[in-house]
C-alpha positions, 0 to 999 in steps of 0.5 A: 191575523191568526191562522184560524181566523185566516182559515175561517175567512178564507173558507167562508169567502170560498163558500160565498157566505157573508159574515151574517150568514155564517153568523145565523148558521153557527149562532155566533155573533158577527162582531165576534166572527170579525174578532176571530178573522181579525186575530183579535180573539181565538175561538174555543173548541166548541165554537171551532166545532160549530164552524166546522160543521156549518162550513162542512170542513174538518176541524183540523182544516181550520186549525192549520197554521199553513195557508189553505192555498199553500200546497208546498211541502213542509220539509223537502228533504 
């Protein structure tokens, strides 16, 4: 699974949104969102911005490579 796909799924579930809810709000097909979440497809910048707006999170949070729940430091030195 891609980092962005995992982040979209995690945030969507944290906000108790179904695929259908997110699809309607972002005007993106549910099948397409499934592909993003499964890492089969990567959303373009315009779509990332739609998700950012709908999920009310910064785009950078969607694009992060680390897990949203990983609060450990990258470099402990």
